[in-house]
C-alpha positions in Angstrom: -99.1 -102.6 -96.6 -100.9 -105.0 -94.1 -102.8 -106.7 -97.2 -99.5 -107.3 -98.7 -97.8 -108.6 -95.6 -100.8 -110.8 -94.8 -100.7 -112.1 -98.5 -97.0 -112.8 -98.7 -97.1 -114.4 -95.1 -100.1 -116.7 -96.1 -102.1 -115.2 -93.0 -104.6 -113.7 -95.5 -105.9 -117.1 -96.6 -106.3 -118.4 -93.0 -108.3 -115.4 -92.1 -110.4 -115.6 -94.9 -110.8 -119.5 -94.2 -111.6 -118.5 -90.4 -114.1 -116.1 -91.5 -115.9 -118.4 -94.0 -116.2 -121.0 -90.9 -117.1 -118.5 -88.4 -119.6 -116.0 -90.2 -120.4 -114.1 -86.9 -116.8 -112.7 -87.1 -118.1 -110.2 -89.6 -120.7 -109.1 -87.5 -118.6 -108.7 -84.4 -116.0 -106.7 -86.7 -118.7 -104.4 -87.9 -119.6 -103.8 -84.2 -116.2 -102.7 -83.6 -115.9 -100.5 -86.5 -119.1 -98.9 -85.6 -118.2 -98.4 -82.0 -114.9 -97.0 -83.0 -116.3 -94.8 -85.4 -118.9 -93.3 -82.9 -116.2 -92.8 -80.5 -114.2 -90.8 -83.1 -117.2 -88.8 -83.9 -118.0 -88.1 -80.2 -114.4 -87.0 -79.4 -114.1 -84.8 -82.6 -117.6 -83.2 -81.8 -116.3 -82.6 -78.0 -113.4 -80.9 -79.4 -115.4 -78.8 -81.7 -117.9 -77.8 -78.9 -115.7 -77.5 -76.0 -112.0 -77.2 -77.0 -109.4 -79.4 -76.9 -108.5 -78.9 -73.1 -111.7 -80.4 -72.2 -111.3 -83.2 -74.5 -108.1 -84.3 -73.1 -109.8 -83.8 -69.4 -112.6 -86.2 -70.5 -110.3 -88.6 -71.9 -108.2 -88.6 -68.9 -111.3 -89.1 -66.7 -112.4 -91.9 -69.0 -109.0 -93.6 -68.2 -109.6 -92.9 -64.4 -112.9 -94.6 -64.6 -111.9 -97.5 -66.3 -109.2 -98.5 -63.8 -111.9 -98.0 -60.9 -114.5 -99.9 -62.7 -111.8 -102.7 -63.1 -111.4 -102.9 -59.2 -115.3 -103.2 -59.3 -115.7 -105.8 -61.8 -112.4 -107.7 -61.1 -111.9 -107.6 -57.3 -108.3 -107.3 -56.4 -106.5 -106.1 -53.4 -106.5 -102.2 -53.2 -103.1 -101.5 -51.6 -101.8 -98.4 -50.0 -99.4 -97.9 -52.6 -102.4 -97.6 -55.2 -104.1 -95.1 -53.4 -101.0 -92.9 -52.5 -100.0 -93.1 -56.4 -103.7 -92.3 -57.3 -103.3 -89.2 -54.9 -100.0 -88.2 -56.3 -101.3 -88.0 -59.9 -104.3 -86.1 -58.8 -102.0 -83.7 -56.8 -100.0 -83.3 -60.0 -103.1 -82.5 -62.1 -104.2 -80.0 -59.6 -100.7 -78.2 -59.2 -100.6 -78.0 -63.1 -104.1 -76.6 -63.4 -103.2 -73.8 -60.5 -99.8 -72.8 -61.9 -101.7 -72.3 -65.6 -104.4 -70.4 -63.9 -101.8 -68.3 -61.9 -99.8 -67.6 -65.1 -102.9 -66.2 -66.8 -103.4 -63.8 -63.9 
């Protein structure tokens, strides 16, 4: 479907032309593909070994660390609303976890 759309719109030929002019693009695309395939393999292995709940928790924590890292790498003002909203999200996760444990008992 994408190949057909790119052919009909003419963007396929410009993409091929750009790739011929900049051969490092293929190397970068290969690195992206390798990285994505490694991530998928790791995630499915994590699901197999530890279960889906742990995999979702790890995925959520990865997003949290990404946001925190963005504040370190790209300094910006950390406003009180950011801290309050982060604490509310943490409280929601803790309440949900507490309720699940309570239902099992």
